C-alpha positions as CSV (number, residue, x, y, z in Angstrom):
1,M,44.6,40.5,-30.0
2,I,47.3,39.4,-27.7
3,E,46.7,36.3,-25.5
4,I,48.9,35.7,-22.4
5,R,48.9,32.1,-21.0
6,A,51.2,29.4,-19.7
7,V,53.3,27.8,-22.4
8,T,52.5,24.1,-22.9
9,S,55.0,21.4,-23.6
10,E,53.6,21.1,-27.1
11,E,54.0,24.8,-27.8
12,F,57.5,25.0,-26.2
13,P,59.5,24.4,-29.4
14,K,57.9,27.4,-31.0
15,F,59.4,29.6,-28.2
16,E,63.0,28.4,-28.7
17,P,63.7,31.0,-31.4
18,L,62.5,33.7,-29.1
19,F,64.9,32.6,-26.4
20,V,67.7,33.1,-28.8
21,L,66.5,36.5,-30.0
22,Y,66.3,37.6,-26.3
23,Q,69.8,36.4,-25.7
24,E,71.1,38.1,-28.9
25,F,69.4,41.3,-27.8
26,Y,71.6,41.2,-24.6
27,E,74.6,40.2,-26.7
28,V,75.1,36.7,-25.2
29,E,78.1,35.2,-26.9
30,D,77.7,31.5,-26.1
31,I,74.1,30.7,-27.1
32,D,73.4,27.0,-26.8
33,A,70.0,25.6,-28.0
34,E,70.3,22.4,-25.9
35,R,71.1,24.4,-22.8
36,N,68.2,26.8,-23.5
37,R,65.9,23.9,-24.0
38,A,66.9,22.3,-20.7
39,F,66.8,25.6,-18.8
40,F,63.5,27.1,-20.0
41,S,61.6,23.8,-20.1
42,R,61.9,23.7,-16.3
43,F,59.2,26.4,-16.2
44,V,56.6,24.9,-18.6
45,G,53.2,24.5,-17.1
46,G,54.2,26.1,-13.8
47,T,56.6,24.2,-11.6
48,D,58.4,24.5,-8.3
49,D,60.9,26.6,-10.2
50,G,58.4,29.1,-11.7
51,W,56.3,29.8,-14.8
52,L,56.9,30.4,-18.5
53,L,54.1,32.6,-19.9
54,G,53.7,33.1,-23.6
55,A,52.3,36.0,-25.5
56,F,50.3,34.8,-28.6
57,E,49.0,36.7,-31.5
58,G,46.8,34.6,-33.8
59,G,48.0,31.5,-32.0
60,E,51.7,32.3,-32.8
61,P,54.2,33.2,-30.1
62,V,55.3,36.8,-30.1
63,G,56.8,37.1,-26.6
64,F,57.4,35.4,-23.3
65,G,58.0,36.1,-19.7
66,C,59.8,33.7,-17.4
67,F,58.9,34.1,-13.7
68,Y,61.0,32.5,-10.9
69,R,59.7,31.5,-7.5
70,H,62.1,33.3,-5.1
71,K,62.4,34.5,-1.5
72,S,63.3,37.6,0.3
73,S,65.0,37.3,3.7
74,L,64.5,41.1,4.3
75,S,60.7,40.8,4.2
76,A,60.7,37.1,5.1
77,T,58.2,36.5,2.2
78,D,58.0,34.7,-1.0
79,I,58.5,36.9,-4.1
80,V,58.4,36.3,-7.8
81,L,61.3,37.4,-9.9
82,M,60.6,38.2,-13.6
83,N,64.1,37.3,-14.8
84,D,63.2,37.3,-18.5
85,L,60.8,39.4,-20.6
86,Y,61.0,39.5,-24.4
87,V,58.6,40.7,-27.1
88,S,59.3,40.3,-30.8
89,E,60.4,43.4,-32.5
90,G,57.4,43.7,-34.7
91,T,55.0,43.4,-31.8
92,R,56.6,46.0,-29.5
93,G,54.6,49.0,-28.5
94,Q,51.3,47.2,-28.7
95,G,50.9,46.4,-25.0
96,T,52.4,42.9,-25.0
97,G,55.1,43.6,-22.5
98,R,52.7,45.3,-20.2
99,A,50.3,42.3,-20.5
100,L,53.1,39.9,-19.6
101,I,54.0,42.0,-16.5
102,E,50.3,42.2,-15.5
103,A,50.1,38.4,-15.8
104,G,53.2,38.1,-13.7
105,V,51.6,40.2,-11.0
106,E,48.6,37.9,-11.0
107,L,51.0,34.8,-10.7
108,A,52.7,36.5,-7.8
109,R,49.4,37.4,-6.1
110,D,48.0,33.9,-6.7
111,W,51.1,32.3,-5.2
112,G,50.9,34.5,-2.1
113,A,54.1,36.4,-2.9
114,S,54.6,39.9,-1.5
115,H,55.8,41.4,-4.8
116,L,57.1,40.9,-8.3
117,S,60.6,42.2,-9.0
118,W,62.9,42.4,-12.0
119,A,66.0,44.1,-13.4
120,T,67.0,45.4,-16.7
121,A,70.2,46.6,-18.4
122,P,71.0,50.3,-17.6
123,D,71.0,51.2,-21.3
124,N,67.7,49.4,-22.1
125,H,65.7,52.7,-22.1
126,T,62.8,51.3,-24.1
127,A,62.1,48.7,-21.5
128,Q,62.6,51.2,-18.7
129,R,59.9,53.5,-20.2
130,L,57.5,50.5,-20.1
131,Y,58.5,49.6,-16.5
132,D,58.2,53.2,-15.3
133,S,54.7,53.3,-16.7
134,T,53.5,50.3,-14.7
135,G,53.5,51.9,-11.3
136,A,56.6,49.9,-10.3
137,H,59.2,51.6,-8.1
138,K,62.9,51.5,-9.0
139,S,64.9,49.6,-6.4
140,T,67.7,51.4,-4.6
141,W,69.7,48.2,-4.8
142,L,72.6,47.6,-7.1
143,E,73.3,44.2,-8.6
144,Y,76.6,42.5,-8.6
145,E,77.8,39.2,-10.0
146,I,80.9,37.0,-10.1
147,E,81.5,34.5,-12.8
148,V,82.2,31.0,-11.3
């Protein structure tokens, strides 16, 4: 049975390999353990930055979702951005990703946000099948980025 809950500071080190697997999945070239530790630890326990939720099976981490407190000037509301969602390969297809999304919806609702939003790579069809099945609507917006 999968359990979804906030990652504690004591559990955090067990999630560090999952951060790396997530980055490798998206072919990140410059993976840095120290940078990951500094970045993701900002969300442990729920902070002003957001939340790090863990998926546990038998007490062991099998996935995570990182949810950022964000704002929308179009709706003039707070929103929650699920910027990271990862489930271990051996656990995929068992409802873990859906459970993390549902927990993110609850976080957003509890915080008073108007909605939960996220993006995925255009070629990540497996994730898109899950996202399409949640009742979420695809945005009409395109994302752009500039390296600085």
